[in-house]
N, C-alpha and C positions, 0 to 999 in steps of 0.2 A: 541928975538925967535917967532918965527910961531906959533899959536895954530893948534894941529891937531884934526881935523874932527873927531866928536864922529861916532863910527859905528853902527847904527841903525840895528839889529840881526831881521830879519825876521822870527819868532819863527815858525811859521805857516809853511813857506816853510822848514825850518829847521825840525822840528816833522814829516810833509809828507811823506821827502824824509826815514827820520827815519825809520818809520813804515812800510814803502814798505822794505827797505834792510831789517831791521827784520821779515816782515813774511818771505821774499824768504830764507832768511837763515837759522830760525827756522824750517823750513818745511824741507828743504836740512839737516840740521843738523843731526833728528832723522833717517833720512835711513843712514847716513855718524857712527854716536854714533854704532846706531844698527848692524852691520855688526864687532864691536870690543866686540860684547857681544854672545859668542859661543852659539848656537842654539836658538839666540831670533828669532822669525817672524813677521816680518812687517807686513804680513797680519792677523795671527791670538794672536799675544802678545800685551797688550794694551801698550800705550804709559808713561804712570804714572813706568810699569814694567823697563823701562831704570833707574829712579830715585832709585829705590829701593835699599835696603843697597846689595844687593849679583850682587847687576851690578858692573860690571868693570867701567862702565863709570858713576855709581853713584853722585860725587861727582859734575863733570865736569856739568851733565844736570842738576843738581840743582839749579848751583851757574847761569847755563845761563839762567833758569825760573825765577830766583830773578830778571837779570840783563832786561830781556824781560819784566819781568812785570812791571817794573819801567820805562820801555820805554811805556809800555800802559797808564802808571798813568800819566804823560806826555801830551802824544798826548791826552787824554783825557779832561786835565785842556785845554791846548792850542786850542782844539777844538772849544771851544765858540769862541777864538778869530777868527775864520774863520768866524762866523756866526753871527747873534744875539743874545746876550751872557745872552739878557732879556726874552727871546722865551722858554717858559716852554718846546718846545721839544729837543732844544738845550740843556736846561739843564739837564736833563732825558738823552739823550744820550750820553754828557759828563761824566753822573753818569753812565752810565752803561757800559762804557769805562773802569773807574776806577776801576771799582768792576772786570771788567773780570782779570786786572791788578793784583789786590791784589786775585784774588782766583783762577784763573788757572796760573798765572807768580810765583807769591812770596809766595799763599797759598804752589803751590805743590811742592815749591823749599824749604821750611822750613819744612815740613812734610813730609816723606817718606812712600810708600804703601810698606809698610814691615809687611810679616807674616811671623810669628814663629810655628813652631809643627802647621802647618795646622789653625792658628787661627791668623783672623786681629789683629794688634795690635793698640792700643789708636793713633797712627801717622798714622796710614792706614785712622782709620776712620777721624781725621783730615783733612785728606788729600783728600778724599772723600766730606765732607762737602764746603772745600774751593772749589773744583774742580766743587762741584755742583754751589756753587753760581756763579760763575765764567761762568759756561757753560749756566745755565737761562739767565744772561744777554748778552749773543753772541744772544742766539737763538732773543730773546726779540726787540736786536738793530735794524733789518732792519724793523723791524714793525713799532718804532717810529722814524725812518730815514725817514719814507715816510710821516710826519708831517712837516720835518724840509724841506726839499726836495719835493714838490708838484706836482701831478700830473701835474698840469699846468705850472709849470716852468721846471721841467726834466719830461716827461713821459716817458723817455724809462730808467730811473734810479729808478724811481718809480715802474715799474713795477718789472724789474730788482731787486728789494730790497724784491717782492713777492715772486721771484722764488727763489731767498738766503733764504727767511724763507721757504716756502717749501722743498726744498733740504735741509736743516738742519732739518727742522721737523723726515723728513722721516728717517735720516742717526742715527739723536739723537735715535728715535724708537729702530730703528735695534741694537744699540748696545745696549742699558739698556733692554730692555724687552725679555721674553723666553718662546718659543712656544713647546707647549707638543707634540711633535711631530717630525720624523724624519727628516723632512726638517726644522723643529725650531731649533734639534741642529746644524745643518750642519750652518743654518745662524746664531747662536751664535757663532758659533765658529771663525768666522771670524771677531771678535770684533775689530781688529786693526785694518783691512779695514775701518768699519763704521767709526772709529774712524779719522781715516787718513780724509777721505771723508771730513768731517765733518771738519776740520780742515781746511783742502781746500777752501771747499766751503767760511770758515769764512774769511780765508785771501784773498781771492779775491775780498771779500767784502770792507773788509778793504785799500784794493789796491786801489780799486774804489773809495772810500770815500775821500783817500789820494792824489788821483789825483785832484778828484773838491777841496779840499780846496787848493792843491798847485796851482791849473787855478786861484783863485780869488786872488791871490797875494795880501793877506793884511798886509799891513806894519805896525809894533806894535814897 
């Protein structure tokens, strides 16, 4: 009998495509599931409230957050195969991506942002802590990527990383800060908008990194 040739899976390409699909699907899913939540506003309500127990799509979105968290964790691990795995910057980027998957993905899925009798629950607190860790990792990601893909190697991506970091910082500030004025109250009322712009900015960056990884065409 003839022996079958072993199929070598290019995990860099697989996870690059998987990350791109996950980012696009996750962003669209927020709007799709939000339409099933009567009274829910994409502009004013946070993404976390979609996963709260009172939400009609709570279980579905929580399961999806866990799934996409796992995708990002694997993506972070495979990231090192596409670049110099011994490079400190590569190791740190890999860790930041894994932290994002653990915090904003699995953490958000496991701990619901529940409010009972007007008070935040322990689950809400854990949800915020996990999400905060994930967001911090995501915000730092473009800065660290500049050490992996230098200005000399790819000046456009290097500058793009600065733009992504700047937009991420601005939208995060608009999301978390409270300004003592009527204008400040108006800005604070659009938490859903600032959060989605932060997410869109991050996902565009993840997709860009995925495309670079795919083009490197590393065989593992």
